[in-house]
N, C-alpha and C positions, 0 to 999 in steps of 0.2 A: 203461619204466625202473623198477627196484625201488628201495626205500628204501636198500639197501646200495650202490647204484651212485652215483658222483658225478654231480651235475647239471652241473658244469663241471669239466673236467680239462685243465689246462695242462701239457704234457709237453715238457721241455727246449726251451722257446721261446727263439728268438733273433730280435731285430728290429734292423734297421739303417736309417739314413737316408743317402741317397746325395746328395752334393754334386758340383759340377764337379771338386773337388780330390780327394775321397776318400770311402770308405765309413766312416760313423761308427757303430760298434756301440752301440746304446742299451740293449739288454737281451740278456743272454747266459745260456743254460743255466738258464732259469727254469721251475720246476715248482711247481704248486699244485693243490689239489682243493677244491671246495666241495660238500658234501653237501646234499641237499634240506632246506630249512628252517634251514640253518646260515649264520652270519655270519663271514666271514674279514676280518681287518684287515690292511691293507698300510701299513707305516710306513717312514719314512726321510727324509733331507734332500731339499730341492729338487734336481732333476736326477738323482735316483737311478734313475728309470725307472718310478715307480709309475703315473703317468698313461699312459705309453706302453703298459704292460701292459693297462690298461683299454681304450685305443683299439685295441689288437691284438684284444681280445675282441670289440669292436664292429666290427672290420674297417674302421676309419676312420682309416688312417694317412696319408692325403693322398698327393700324387703322389710325394713323395720317400721315403716310408716303405715298408719291405718286410719281410715275415716271411721270414727266410733259413734258418730251421731249426726243427724241432720241430712240435708240433701243438696245436690248441685244439679240444677236443671238448665240445659242448653237447648234453646228452641223448643222448650216444653218437654224435652226428653231427659230422663234421669241418668246422668253420666256414671253414677256410682253402681248402677245395676247393669251396665253394658258389658258385653263380652270383649276380650282383647281384639277380636277381629273388627267389631263395631267401632271400638276406640281408634284403631289404626286408620279407619276411613275418615274419622273426624279430625284427628291430630294432623297438623300441617296443611290440611285442606280447608277445614272450617274454623279451626282454632289454631293459631300459630303463636310461637313465643320467641321473643328476642332477649338474649341473656346479656349479662353485664360485660363479659369478656369476649369480644368478637372472635379472637383466635381459637377459643374453646369450641366454637360452633363451626369452624371451617376445617376441612381436611387439607393438611399442608402438602399432601402428595397429589392433589387433584387440581386441575385448572378451574378457575372461577366459573367459566361457561358450563363445564360438565356438572359442577355442583348445583348450579341454578337450574339447569335443564332436567336434572333428576327429579325435582319436586313435582312438576305437572306430569312428567312421563309415568311416575309411579302412582300418583294420586288420581290422575284423570285418564291415563292411557293414551295420551296424545303422541303424535309422531315426533321424531327427532327434529325435523325441519321446523315444525310448528313450535316446539319447545324452544328452539334457538331464537325464533322470531320473538317469542314472548320474553325470553331472557334479555334480548337486545332492547326491547320496549321498556322493561322494568329498570334496567341499568340506566337508561336514558331518564326515566322518571325520577330516580334517586340522584339525578344531577351529577353523574360522574363523567369526567372528560374522556373523550375518545372511547366510547363503549366497546368497539371492536377489539381494541388493544386490551381493555380490562378483561374481557371474556377469555382472552388468550393467556392472561397473567396467572401466576400462582399467588396464594394469599400473602407470602412473605414479601412480594414485590409491591404491596400496597401499604399506605400509611394507616395508622389506627382509625382515623376518621373514615377513610375509604373502606376499610374492612367492615366497620360498623354499618356503612351504607349498603354493602353487599349482603350483610346478614339481614338487614331490613328488606332488601330486594328479594332475598330468598324466602322470607316470611310472607311476602306479598305475591309470590309466583302463582299461587292457586287462588288468589283473591279471597282470603278468609273473611268470615263475618266478624270474628273476634281476634284482636291482636293483644297479646299480653307482653308488656315491656317491663323487664326487671332491671331497674337501674341502668338503662341503656347508654347513658352518657357519662357515667362516673369517671371513666378512665380517659375522657377526652378533654382537649383544651376548650376554654369557654367559648371561643369563636366557632369551633367545630360543633360544640354542643348546641349553640344557637342555630346553626345551619341544619343539624340533624333534627332538632325540635320543630323547626319550620317545615322541614320535609315531612315529618310524621303527621303534622297537622294537615298539610296540603294533600297527602295521600289518603288520610282519613276522609277528607271531604270528597276526593276524587272517587274512591272505591266504596264510600259509605261504610267504612269499617268502624266497628265499636272497639273501644280500647280500655284495658285495665293497665294503668300506668303506675308502677311501683317506684317510689323514690323517697329519699330522706330530705330532698331539696324542695322546700315549700314554694320557692319562687318558680321552679319548673312546673310544679303542679298548678299554680295559678295561671301560667301561660298556656298550658296544654289541656286542662280538664274542665268539665262542666260541673262535676260534683267531686267531693272529697270524703274519704273515710280515714279517721285517725285511729291507729292501733297502739295499744300498750299492753305488753305482757300477754299476748295471745288473744286479747279481746278488742272488739271495736268499742272505743270510748266516746267517739263523737262522729256523726256523719250528717251531711247536708250539702246544699249548693255551695259553691265557692264563696259567694258573698256572705252566706249565713255563717260559715265556719271561720272565715278570715276577719269579718267585721263584727260579728255578734257571737263570738265563741261562748260555749256553755259547758266547757269541761276544764278543770284546773290543769290537766296535762297539756291540752292544746295551748292554753295561755302560757304555760311554762316553756313550751317549744318556741313560741313567738318571742318571749323575753330573752331567749338565749341566742337569737340570731341578730346580726347588725343590720338595721334598716337605715335608709337615708336620714341623716339628722342625728343619728346616735353619736354620743360623745363619750369617749373612753374614760374621761375624768368626771364629768358632771352626771352622765347617765350610763354607768357601766353595764355591760351585759350581765344577766342574772343566770348563773348556772343552776341546773336542777340539783338539789342536794341529794346525797346518798347515792346508792347504786341500783341498777336494774335488778329485779329479783330473778334468781335462777328458776327454771320452770317447775322444779320439784320443791322449791322453798317459797312459794307465793304466800303472802300474808292472808289472814282471814278477811272476809269482806272485800273492800275495795283494793284492787292490786296496787293502785297508785297511792294508797293511804299513807305509808311511811314517808313518802317524799312530798306530800301535799301540804300547802300552806293553810288549807281550810279544814284539815282533818279534825273530826270530833270523836274522841274515844267513847266506846259504848254505842255509837250510832253507825259510824262509817265502817267499823270492823265487826258488826253484829251478825251480818248475813250477806249472802251473795247479792250483788246489786244488778238489777236488770237495766237494759237500755230502754229509755222511755222517750216519748215525743215531747218536744218543747212546745208549750201552749202557744197557739196562734200561728204555728208554722208546721204543717203536716209533714214536711220533708226534712225537718231538722230534729235530730235525736241526740240524747246525751246519756252517758252511764254515770250519773252523779246524783246523789241524794240531795245535795244542797244548791244545785245550780240556780234556783230561783231566790236564794237567800244571799248570794255573793254579789258584792258591788264590783262588777267587771271593769268599770272605768277607773277604779282607784289605783294609784301608782303602787308599785311593789314596796312592801314594807322592808325595813332594815337594810336598805341599800346605802352603802357608805360612799359618799362623794370623795373621790381621790384628788390629790393635787399633783399636777405635772412637775416632775423634777426639772430644775433649771438646766437648759442645754449648755454644755460646757465647751471647752476648746476642741479644735479638730484633732481627732485621734487617728483617722485613716484618710489617706489621700491617694487617689489614682490619677495618673497623668498620662494621657494618650496610650493607655495599655492596649497592646495587640497580642493576640494568641492565634497563631496559625498552626495547622497540622499538615504535614506532607504525607499524602497517601498514594499508593499505586493506582493507576487508572483502572487496572484489573485487580480489584481487591482480593479476589478468590485465589488467583494464582501468582500475584505479585508481578505480573508482566506489564509491559506498556509504559507510557510516559507517566511521570509523577504529576499529581494534581495537588493544589493547595486548598485546604479548607480554612476559610477565614472565620473562625468561631467568635472572636472578639475583634472589633475594629475601632481604634482610637477611643477607648473608654476613659472618660474623665469625670470624676466627682469627688466630693469630700463627705465624710461622715463624722459627726461630733459626739462627744460624751453625752450619754442619756438620750440620744436621738434614735428614732426608729426610721430607717430609710427602707422603703419598700421597693423591690425590683420586680417589675411585672412584664409579661410577654408570653407568647405561645411557646410550646415545646420547640426546641431548635433555635431559639433566639440568642442563646449564649449565656443565659443566667447561670446555669450550673458550671459552665466552663470557667467563668470569671471567679466563681466561688472556689473551684479547685486550685486555680492559680493563687488566690489569696491564702488558701490553707497550706500551700506548698506541695500539693499532690501533683501539680504541673508547674513548669516555670514559664515565665512570659517570653514572647518572641521579641517584643520591643516595649518601650514605655517604662513607667515607674509605679511601684506601690510603696508608699511610705507609711510607716507606723511610728508615730512620735519622731518624724523626720529621719527614721532609719529605713534604708531601702531593703526590701525583702523579695522583690520580684524574681530574682535569679537564684534564690536559695531554696533548694528542695527541702521537704520536711525533715528528712533524715540528717540534714546538716544545720537545721535551725537550733537556736538555743532553746533550752527547756522552757524558759520564760516566754519566748515568742510562740511556742506551741501552745502553752497554757493560755496565753492571752487571746488567741483566735481559736474558737471552738465552734462546732457545728451541731445543730439538732436536725436530724434527718426526717424525711417524709414518712417512711414506714417504720414504726416502732418495733414491729415484729422481727425485722431483719437486722437490727442494730445491737441486739442483746445476745450474749452467749447463752444458749439454752441449757448448758450443763453447769452453770455457775450461779450462785445465789445473787440476789440483787445487791446485798451489802458488799459482797466480795468484788463485784464488778465496779462499784463506786470506789472501793478501797484500792483496787488495782490502778484506777486513774490517779488517785492521790499519790500512790507510790511513784508512778511515772513522772508526775509533776513535782516530786520531791516535797510533798506537803506532809508535815509531821515527822517526829524523830523515830517513832516506833509504831507498832501495830495498834497499841492502846490509844495513842493520840489520833491515829488515822480513823479508828473505829468511832471515837467521839465526834470527829469532823464529819464522818459519813452519816451518823445519826442526826447531826445538825443540818446536813444537806437534805435528808429525808423530811425534816421539819420544814425546811425552806420550800420544798415542792409539795407540802401538805399531804405527805403519805405517812401512815402510822409507822412508828419505829419497828413494830413487829414484822413489817415487810422486808426488813434486812435479811431475814432467814428464809424468805420465799424464793421459789424458782420462777423465772419469767413466765412459764406456762400457767402459773396460778394467778396471773395478773390480767386485767382487762386491757384493751388497746390504749385507753386514756391513762391508765396507771403506768403502762410500759413507757409511754411518751414522757411521763413525769420523771421516770428513772433516767431516761435519755437526757432530760434537762438538768437533773441533778448532776449527772456525770459531766455535762458540758461546763457546769459552774464549779466543778471540783477544784480547779486550779485558780479560781478567782478570775475567770475570763473577762476581758475588757471588751472584746468584740465577739458577738455570737451571730453566726450565719444560720438562720432558721430557714431550711429549704422545704417549703410546703409542709410545715410542722403539724397542721391540723387537717389536711385534706383527706387523710385516711380515717378520720374520727367522726363520730356522730355529732350532730349540731349541738346537743346539750353538753357533750364532752368538750367540743371546740371552745365553747364559752369559758369553761373552767380553765383549760390549758392556755388560752389567749390571755385571760385575766391574770393567771399565774406568771406568764412571761412579763406582763406589764408591771406586776408587783415587784418581781425580782429586779427588773430594770430600774424601778424607782429607788429600791434599796441599794443596789450595787453600782448604780450610774453606768450601766452597760450600754454600749452602742449595739443596736440590733439591726442587722441587715435581714429583712424579711422577704424571702423569695416566694412569690405566689402568683397564681392566675385568677384568684378569687378577689375581684375588686371590691366586693362588699366588706370583706374583712380588712382589706388594705385601707379603705376609706376610714374605717373605724379606728384602726390602731396606729397608722403611720403619721409621722410629722412631715416627711417629704417622700416624693414618689419619683422613681426613674423608670421610664418605659423603654423597653428594648425591642428591637426588631432586626433579625438577621445579623446579629453581632454589633449593631449600631445603637447608641443612645438616641432615640428620636424625640424624647421629651423629658425634661427634668424640672421639678419645681416643688413648692409646698403642696400639701394635699389639696388645699382649697384652690390653688392655681390650676392643678392638673385636672381637678373634677369640675372646673368651670370653663366655659369657652373664653378665649380661643384654644382649640385643641389641635394637636397633630392629627391628621385624618385617621391614623392607626389607633390612637387613644380614643377617638370618637367611636370607632367600630368596637373597641374593647368594652367601652361603657355601655353601648347599646346591647351587647351580647349578654350582660350579666342579668340573670333572672332575679327579680326583686319580689319578695313575698309581701306586697302591700298593694291593695286594690286602688289606693289613692295616687299611686305613681303612674305617670304617663311617660312612655319612652319613645324616642325617635327610633324608627325601624331601619337598621342597617345590617345586612348580612354580607359578610366578606365572601367574594367568589374565589374559588380556587384554593390550592394549598400553599403553605409557606414554601418559597423556593429553596432549593438545596444550597447549603453553604459552600459546597464544592463547585457549584456553577451559579453564582449569584447573578441577578440581573445587572445590566449596566446602569449608571446614573443613580437615581434614588432607589434604595433597597426595596421600598414599598410600592414602587410605581406599577408593578404587574397586577396589584389588587386594589389600587386607589380609585375611589369614585370621584375625587376632586381633580384628577389629572388633567381633564379637558379644560379646566379653568386656568391652567398655566400656559402662556403663549409659547409657540414653537415646540421644539422637542427637548426642552431643558431637562425635564424629568427623566428622559431616556438616556441622556448623555452625561449629566453632571451630578455628583453627590452634593446635596444641598449643604450649605453651611449651618452650623448651630447658631440660631439667631436669638438674641435677647428680647423677650416680649415684655418683661417687667423685671424688677429686682429679684434675682433668684429663679426666674422662670425662663427656660430656653427650649426652643423647638427647632428641629432639623427639617425644614420644609421650604419648597420653592414658591408656595402660595404668597400672593401680595398681602401687604398689611391690611388693605381694604377687605379682601376676601376673608382673612382670619378674623378681623374685627366684626364681620357680619355673621359669624357662626352662631347658631342657636344652641341653647342647652340641650343635651341629650336626655337628661332625666329631669322631669318636672313633677312637683308634688301638687296635685289638684287641691284647690281651696275646699275647706270643709263645707 
């Protein structure tokens, strides 16, 4: 194969799944090429066929899936006509795949070293000692600490980020020519995601590996790929170089995706996100003509729905393609039509106050058998802040920083070890939920991360909301509660007919709306939203985020928004609290926290966020190491083990003393030993290049 020939060529691929009732076309007329050493990004909403394409390349479609048209050529050889024996020689050795959930790819009963060594021993027949040497080399390549110890460990002894690195190491053990990555960072913290993405890019350069990178995160695709292909409902609707698709998009769906994600400078009141109207079509209910037609702003009846629409080249650019009849008639620079500018509700009095809150857990040193000395886990350490009526306070930080623990204490699921929580000057920190007044329970409600786990699968949507109304003593009888339930469905913009549906009949975004309706059933004054949109597609995220903002404006709710996605935090929050290992390390208005001076941890968080804008330039900071255990925190500053600024502090102050929370400006506090001069000299992490 020469450098000018594609490593992977997918030509008019069609894949269907066969059920007892019908054939369900999952992918139609899909074409793509990946050249040696090139990375192609595949983006689109859940259900658009991205993973099906990847499984088609791996020839792993299960008993119901079948390639019904087209060809897939790897190194010039047709994968579809290969025997199982021939495919076994290619899978794992020449084409490797990294899945979304690392634990699903690791055997819990085998040590990491054995699992890694298996790959080249099976595929290449090399000796055990040679395989161990290579395993050690690859574990070092994926930047894991103490490779010898890692090889002796079992999967459960590693963190999520470490597990994902092992899966990447396993995929690279036989130095494949093509690496398929299916949402490899979705379950990871933003800082771990940044490190994994950096690692994948470095290894791609080192081994000359080509990549097919599947993601719904446009920012990640920008940072990792050379070209991008946008999919919608089983079809490629636009493909081209990153700059072609990001800067001169030529398909309405691509434009709609970009309008639904918050970019730097987006304003939730003046320039709100625009959610894509309508719903994604089911595979057996696709519309005639253009699949995106019913949701498209530029749809023309009798033209866009008259016939199947082919993907055609954009004039003047041989590598840019679009599946749209009207792309040369649309004014792509025009602002979105019918966007209603919102006004921010006036921020009212303090509703919630935390004063030096501490939450410690006492655990046995030997957790499995309960023996040994007791150890203390300091989940929250001297947490102090205020939240006001109609205000959105974002709480950000990596997993294990104490965000969810403080939410549990606030909700009454745990009680505080020390300090105070005041609601309207009433102390509630020591009152568990079963002893709280009904009004207190109704006043503080939670919207959870995963809408699938929070609804009763055997109860209708309407019944679940009415049950919450009964608990909160809203309404005198079932008739009044039913009226209130229907009003709540109106509030979250769900059709009233959904009251009689079961949760399984709803999409992820619709389930999250039911969760929001239930949270507001008792007229909640404080809503804790724990990663409420991270499990949803970007287009659905925009709708749910906008819904939360709208309800907040109407109900004057105080919103505590827990997230690690700083793009969405910047868009919707009024103030931001940054947490690390139980401590508040920075607190201020959104503008203060997103502009220097930063706490060094905030600086690293900002650098880690993938931004889907080619005009944005970012300072490059990758945090080394994992977040320390709360059972065995470092002495002195909690961040000192990973801080790149530590050398600028004289003596060993960072190692020995917890820094004080210093006032940088009115309302802006940072917990850091850096001098005023060092902090003042900090440069912005995110810059937007001039046009």
